[in-house]
C-alpha positions in Angstrom: 0.0 0.0 0.0 2.8 2.4 0.9 4.7 1.6 -2.3 1.5 2.2 -4.3 1.1 5.5 -2.7 4.7 6.5 -3.4 4.3 5.6 -7.1 1.2 7.7 -7.3 3.0 10.7 -5.8 5.8 10.2 -8.1 3.5 10.2 -11.1 1.9 13.4 -9.8 5.4 15.0 -9.5 6.4 13.9 -13.0 3.2 15.4 -14.5 3.7 18.5 -12.5 7.2 18.9 -14.0 6.1 18.2 -17.5 3.5 21.0 -17.1 6.2 23.4 -15.9 8.6 22.5 -18.8 5.8 23.1 -21.3 5.1 26.5 -19.7 8.8 27.5 -19.8 8.7 27.3 -23.6 6.0 29.8 -24.2 8.1 32.9 -24.9 9.8 30.9 -27.6 6.5 29.9 -29.2 5.7 33.7 -29.5 8.8 34.4 -31.7 8.7 34.8 -35.5 10.7 31.6 -35.8 8.2 29.4 -34.0 4.9 31.1 -34.6 2.9 28.8 -36.8 -0.4 26.8 -37.0 1.6 23.7 -36.3 3.0 25.1 -33.0 -0.5 26.3 -32.1 -1.9 22.8 -32.7 1.0 21.4 -30.6 0.1 23.8 -27.7 -3.6 22.8 -27.8 -2.9 19.1 -28.1 -0.4 19.3 -25.2 -3.0 21.1 -23.0 -5.6 18.3 -23.6 -3.0 15.6 -23.0 -2.1 17.2 -19.7 -5.8 17.4 -18.9 -6.3 13.7 -19.6 -3.3 12.7 -17.6 -4.5 14.9 -14.7 -7.8 13.0 -14.7 -5.9 9.7 -14.8 -3.3 10.5 -12.1 -5.2 12.8 -9.8 -8.2 10.7 -8.7 -9.9 13.7 -7.0 -10.1 15.4 -10.4 -12.6 12.9 -11.7 -15.3 14.0 -9.2 -16.2 17.1 -11.3 -15.0 16.1 -14.7 -18.6 15.5 -15.8 -19.2 19.3 -15.8 -16.3 20.0 -18.1 -17.4 17.3 -20.5 -20.9 18.8 -20.4 -19.3 22.1 -21.4 -17.5 20.5 -24.3 -20.9 19.0 -25.5 -22.5 22.5 -25.4 -19.6 23.8 -27.5 -20.0 21.0 -30.0 -23.7 21.7 -30.3 -22.9 25.4 -30.9 -20.4 24.4 -33.7 -23.2 22.2 -35.3 -25.6 25.2 -35.2 -22.9 27.4 -36.7 -22.4 25.0 -39.5 -26.1 24.6 -40.3 -26.6 28.4 -40.3 -23.6 28.8 -42.6 -25.3 27.0 -45.4 -27.9 29.8 -45.8 -25.5 32.8 -45.5 -26.0 35.6 -48.1 -23.5 38.2 -49.2 -22.6 40.4 -52.2 -19.3 38.7 -52.5 -18.8 35.4 -54.4 -18.2 32.3 -52.2 -19.7 34.1 -49.2 -16.3 34.5 -47.6 -15.5 30.8 -47.6 -16.9 29.3 -44.4 -14.8 26.4 -43.2 -16.1 23.9 -40.6 -12.6 22.7 -39.8 -11.2 26.2 -39.2 -14.3 27.1 -37.1 -13.9 23.9 -35.1 -10.2 24.7 -34.5 -11.0 28.2 -33.4 -13.5 26.9 -30.8 -11.0 24.3 -29.7 -8.5 27.2 -29.0 -11.1 29.1 -27.1 -11.9 26.2 -24.8 -8.2 25.6 -24.1 -8.0 28.0 -21.1 -10.8 26.3 -19.2 -9.3 22.9 -19.9 -5.9 24.0 -18.7 -7.3 25.8 -15.6 -9.1 22.5 -14.6 -5.7 20.7 -14.8 -3.9 23.4 -12.8 -6.6 23.4 -10.1 -6.0 19.7 -9.3 -2.2 19.7 -9.9 -1.9 22.4 -7.2 1.4 23.9 -8.3 3.1 25.5 -5.3 4.2 29.2 -5.1 7.9 28.4 -5.4 7.4 26.7 -8.8 4.8 29.2 -9.8 7.2 32.2 -9.4 10.1 30.3 -11.1 8.0 30.0 -14.3 7.3 33.8 -14.2 11.0 34.6 -13.6 11.9 32.5 -16.7 9.3 34.2 -18.8 10.5 37.7 -17.6 14.1 37.0 -18.4 13.4 35.5 -21.9 11.0 38.2 -22.9 12.6 41.3 -21.4 16.2 40.4 -22.3 15.2 39.5 -25.9 13.7 42.9 -26.3 16.4 44.9 -24.6 19.4 43.2 -26.2 18.0 43.2 -29.7 17.0 46.9 -29.3 20.6 47.8 -28.3 22.0 45.9 -31.2 19.3 47.2 -33.6 18.4 43.6 -34.4 14.8 44.0 -33.1 11.8 44.0 -35.3 9.7 47.1 -35.2 6.5 46.8 -33.1 4.5 48.2 -35.9 6.1 46.8 -39.0 8.1 43.7 -40.1 11.2 45.8 -40.6 14.2 46.1 -38.2 14.4 49.3 -36.1 16.9 51.9 -37.2 17.5 53.6 -33.8 18.0 52.1 -30.4 17.3 53.4 -26.9 20.5 55.5 -26.9 19.2 57.4 -29.9 15.7 58.2 -28.6 14.6 61.8 -29.0 11.4 63.7 -29.6 12.1 63.8 -33.3 12.0 60.1 -34.0 9.4 58.4 -36.1 7.9 55.7 -33.7 7.9 52.9 -36.3 11.7 53.2 -36.5 12.2 52.9 -32.7 9.4 50.9 -31.1 10.9 47.4 -30.8 9.3 44.0 -30.1 12.5 41.9 -30.2 11.9 38.8 -32.2 8.3 38.3 -31.1 5.4 38.1 -33.5 2.9 40.5 -32.0 3.7 43.6 -29.8 0.1 43.7 -28.4 0.5 40.2 -27.0 3.8 40.9 -25.3 2.4 44.1 -23.8 -0.4 42.2 -22.2 2.0 39.5 -21.1 4.4 41.9 -19.5 1.8 43.9 -17.6 0.7 40.6 -15.9 4.3 39.8 -15.0 4.9 43.3 -13.7 2.0 43.1 -11.2 3.1 39.7 -9.9 6.7 41.0 -9.3 5.4 44.1 -7.5 3.6 41.8 -5.1 6.7 39.5 -4.8 8.9 42.5 -4.1 6.7 43.9 -1.4 5.9 40.7 0.4 8.3 37.9 -0.6 11.7 39.0 -2.0 13.1 42.5 -2.3 15.4 41.4 -5.0 12.4 41.1 -7.3 12.9 44.8 -8.0 15.3 43.5 -10.6 12.5 41.9 -12.6 10.4 45.0 -12.3 13.3 47.1 -13.7 13.9 44.9 -16.7 10.2 44.6 -17.5 9.8 48.4 -17.2 12.7 49.0 -19.7 11.4 46.4 -22.1 7.9 47.8 -22.0 9.1 51.3 -22.8 11.1 49.8 -25.8 8.0 47.9 -27.0 6.3 51.3 -27.4 2.6 50.4 -27.5 -0.1 52.2 -25.6 -0.7 49.3 -23.3 3.0 48.7 -22.5 4.2 52.3 -22.2 1.3 54.1 -20.6 -0.6 51.1 -19.2 2.5 49.8 -17.6 3.4 53.0 -15.9 -0.2 53.5 -14.6 -0.2 49.9 -13.4 3.0 50.4 -11.5 1.8 53.7 -9.9 -1.6 52.3 -9.0 -0.1 49.1 -7.5 2.2 51.3 -5.3 -0.6 53.6 -4.2 -3.0 50.7 -3.4 -0.3 49.1 -1.2 -0.2 52.2 1.0 -4.0 52.4 1.1 -4.4 48.7 2.0 -1.7 49.0 4.8 -3.4 52.0 6.3 -6.9 50.4 6.0 -5.7 47.2 7.8 -3.6 49.2 10.2 -0.5 47.0 9.5 3.1 48.0 9.7 4.3 49.5 6.4 7.3 47.9 4.7 9.5 50.8 3.7 11.2 48.9 0.9 8.0 49.7 -1.1 10.0 52.9 -1.9 12.1 50.7 -4.2 9.2 51.0 -6.6 9.9 54.7 -7.0 13.1 53.7 -9.0 11.3 52.1 -12.0 8.6 54.8 -11.8 11.2 57.5 -12.0 13.0 55.9 -14.9 9.6 55.5 -16.6 8.8 59.2 -16.2 12.2 60.3 -17.4 12.2 58.1 -20.5 8.5 58.2 -21.5 8.7 61.7 -23.1 11.3 60.6 -25.6 10.1 57.0 -25.9 8.7 55.4 -29.1 5.2 55.8 -27.7 5.6 59.6 -27.3 6.6 59.8 -31.0 3.4 58.2 -32.2 1.8 61.5 -32.9 4.5 62.1 -35.6 2.9 60.9 -38.8 4.1 61.0 -42.3 2.2 63.9 -43.8 1.7 62.8 -47.3 -0.3 65.0 -49.6 -2.7 62.9 -51.7 -4.2 63.5 -55.0 -5.9 61.0 -57.3 -3.3 59.8 -59.8 -2.9 57.5 -62.8 -2.0 54.6 -60.5 -5.3 54.8 -58.8 -7.1 54.9 -62.2 -5.0 52.0 -63.3 -5.9 50.1 -60.1 -9.5 50.6 -60.8 -9.1 49.7 -64.4 -7.8 46.3 -63.2 -10.9 45.9 -61.1 -13.3 46.7 -64.0 -11.4 45.8 -67.1 -12.7 47.0 -70.5 -15.2 49.4 -68.9 -15.5 52.6 -71.0 -17.0 54.8 -68.3 -15.9 54.5 -64.7 -18.7 54.2 -62.1 -19.1 57.7 -60.7 -19.4 56.5 -57.1 -16.2 54.5 -57.4 -14.5 57.5 -59.0 -15.7 59.5 -56.0 -14.1 57.0 -53.6 -10.7 57.1 -55.3 -10.8 60.9 -55.6 -11.8 61.5 -51.9 -10.4 58.8 -49.7 -7.5 59.7 -47.5 -4.8 56.9 -47.7 -3.3 57.9 -44.3 -6.6 56.9 -42.6 -8.2 54.5 -45.1 -5.6 52.3 -46.9 -6.8 51.0 -50.3 -6.3 47.4 -49.2 -9.7 47.7 -47.3 -11.7 48.5 -50.4 -9.6 46.7 -53.0 -8.9 43.4 -51.2 -10.7 42.9 -47.9 -14.1 44.0 -48.9 -13.9 44.8 -52.7 -15.6 48.0 -53.8 -16.6 46.3 -57.1 -19.1 44.1 -55.1 -20.5 46.8 -52.8 -19.9 50.2 -54.3 -22.7 51.7 -52.4 -21.2 50.9 -49.0 -17.8 52.4 -49.8 -19.3 55.5 -51.4 -21.4 56.2 -48.3 -18.5 55.5 -46.0 -16.1 57.9 -47.7 -18.8 60.5 -48.2 -20.4 60.4 -44.7 -17.6 59.4 -42.3 -15.7 62.3 -40.7 -12.0 62.0 -41.1 -11.4 62.1 -37.3 -13.7 59.0 -36.9 -11.8 56.9 -39.4 -9.4 54.4 -37.9 -8.7 50.7 -38.4 -11.3 49.6 -35.8 -14.0 51.8 -37.2 -13.4 50.6 -40.7 -13.3 46.9 -39.6 -16.5 47.2 -37.6 -18.3 49.1 -40.4 -17.4 46.4 -42.9 -18.7 43.6 -40.7 -21.8 45.5 -39.8 -22.5 45.9 -43.5 -22.0 42.1 -44.1 -24.4 41.3 -41.3 -26.9 43.9 -42.8 -26.7 42.2 -46.2 -27.2 38.7 -44.6 -30.3 40.1 -42.9 -30.8 37.2 -40.4 -32.3 37.9 -37.0 -30.3 35.0 -35.5 -27.0 36.7 -36.2 -27.2 38.6 -33.0 -27.5 35.3 -31.1 -25.1 33.0 -33.0 -22.9 35.4 -35.0 -21.7 35.0 -38.6 -18.7 32.7 -37.7 -15.1 33.6 -37.0 -14.0 32.0 -40.3 -15.9 34.5 -42.3 -14.8 37.5 -40.3 -11.1 36.4 -40.6 -11.6 36.0 -44.4 -12.9 39.5 -44.5 -10.9 41.5 -42.0 -9.7 40.9 -38.4 -11.4 43.2 -35.9 -8.7 44.5 -33.6 -10.8 44.3 -30.5 -11.3 40.8 -29.2 -14.7 41.0 -27.5 -16.2 43.0 -30.4 -14.8 40.4 -32.7 -16.2 37.5 -30.7 -19.6 39.2 -30.5 -19.9 39.4 -34.3 -18.3 36.0 -34.8 -20.3 34.0 -32.3 -23.2 36.2 -31.2 -24.4 36.6 -27.7 -24.9 32.9 -27.1 -21.5 31.8 -28.5 -19.5 34.7 -26.9 -21.0 33.8 -23.4 -20.3 30.1 -23.9 -16.8 30.3 -25.3 -15.6 33.2 -23.2 -17.2 31.9 -20.0 -13.8 31.2 -18.4 -13.1 35.0 -18.2 -16.4 35.6 -16.4 -15.6 32.8 -14.0 -12.1 34.2 -13.3 -13.4 37.7 -12.6 -16.2 36.5 -10.3 -13.9 34.1 -8.5 -11.0 36.6 -8.0 -13.4 39.4 -6.8 -15.0 37.0 -4.3 -11.6 36.0 -2.9 -10.4 39.6 -2.9 -13.3 40.8 -0.7 -13.1 37.6 1.4 -9.4 37.8 2.2 -8.7 41.5 1.5 -5.1 40.8 0.7 -2.7 42.5 -1.6 -2.1 39.2 -3.3 -5.7 38.9 -4.3 -5.7 42.5 -5.4 -2.8 41.6 -7.7 -4.5 38.5 -9.2 -7.8 40.4 -9.7 -6.1 43.3 -11.3 -4.2 41.0 -13.7 -7.4 39.4 -14.8 -9.2 42.7 -15.3 -6.2 44.3 -17.2 -5.9 41.2 -19.4 -9.5 41.5 -20.4 -9.2 45.3 -20.9 -6.1 44.8 -23.0 -7.9 42.2 -25.2 -10.8 44.7 -25.7 -8.4 47.6 -26.4 -5.9 45.9 -28.7 -7.2 42.6 -30.1 -5.3 39.5 -31.3 -5.0 38.2 -27.8 -7.9 35.8 -26.8 -7.6 33.9 -30.1 -3.9 33.3 -29.5 -2.7 30.2 -27.5 0.6 31.9 -27.1 -0.9 34.4 -24.6 -4.1 32.8 -23.3 -2.3 29.7 -21.9 0.3 31.8 -20.0 -2.6 34.0 -18.8 -4.4 31.0 -17.6 -1.4 29.9 -15.6 -0.9 33.3 -14.0 -4.6 33.6 -13.3 -4.5 30.1 -11.6 -2.7 32.0 -8.9 -6.2 32.6 -7.6 -6.1 29.1 -6.2 -3.1 30.0 -4.1 -5.1 32.7 -2.2 -5.2 30.7 1.0 -1.6 29.5 0.8 0.3 32.7 -0.1 1.3 34.9 2.8 0.8 38.6 2.6 
């Protein structure tokens, strides 16, 4: 009996270590060298293998597994409904934006990965020591990649696929932000920004309550976030650091506890942030290339390719080409994403009636999808959406929750994003129950992650960020075990 128990504990430990090794690799998966559909599939399959092994090895996990299988069944039913509705879709564009059952199924599989992984983590009960080691590895890999490649000018720009031309030692108020904002070798700057804000908060807690030396991780994160140059990383990171510091003081005074004066260490990264922010890549974002635009022969030629052999150009199309502003409305939107030749009326009205200050990528993207929904004219679109496949084949909306609302409707969005509702409710409950700085940290991480997804997009559909987020958010299960 004793030997059997030892073998069982050994298996648990092995699975625990396999899970940790898998997590260590995530910053690598986010780089341009590893980012691919094959890696994404590997991540998803690995999560489900870990889930199955957790059920097999941790006997207590079988008690509630029926609920997660019921959840899977509901998701499968939703996919079937999506497929059946897809057969009657109507649009002005040939092939109706090519719905794919396989791609739709894979998207739903990605979206249910967090709840699957969270279930495994709950029963594996990874201790704080191992939990923080994973976060330290992530911080070193991400921050040092961005910092070193920035200094050597080997970093990709956060806003283009080109290399930066100026490093941190050449920052000034006269730089063009696309030449200085650097994301290292990572694929998406937005994802790294959300990732680093979560890490920043954890290390603020760790510095205040566990290990003063964690100020090192805060410093390297702060510098890397400034180099990244996005709104979330540059401004959001600074505000997060300031608010975390202020809340610490407020909580100590409220609970009448003895203040730990090493919290003043946090003034060091805040000061550095305030000094560098005015000359950082983010501060240069208001410097745009002021290109005067006039309709020219190339535009007429482009239209000529669209409507070959036409003797007289459509007056409304001519109006669009003569009046659109390429700095706000790139031609790719009406020539490729949602072709003007199929819906001239929409683009004519958009260019004619939309104020220039209201035109931005998100406005254009949402306007196109609203038009597609209007043409389909199906009252159930609000409940079940028009499918993620179709939206991605038109244009990706750079705001996750808006995207998922249009893709899956109210029913699908609530079903597939249920994990985020659960995490918010659970963390808020624990925060008010324990009233600890640790639970403030976890709750803030969850709220900021969701806000970042709404603000920037390309986050919730990416396993490279939602799986690490799930691991960090699983810290809510440590609420009773972590000392404040």
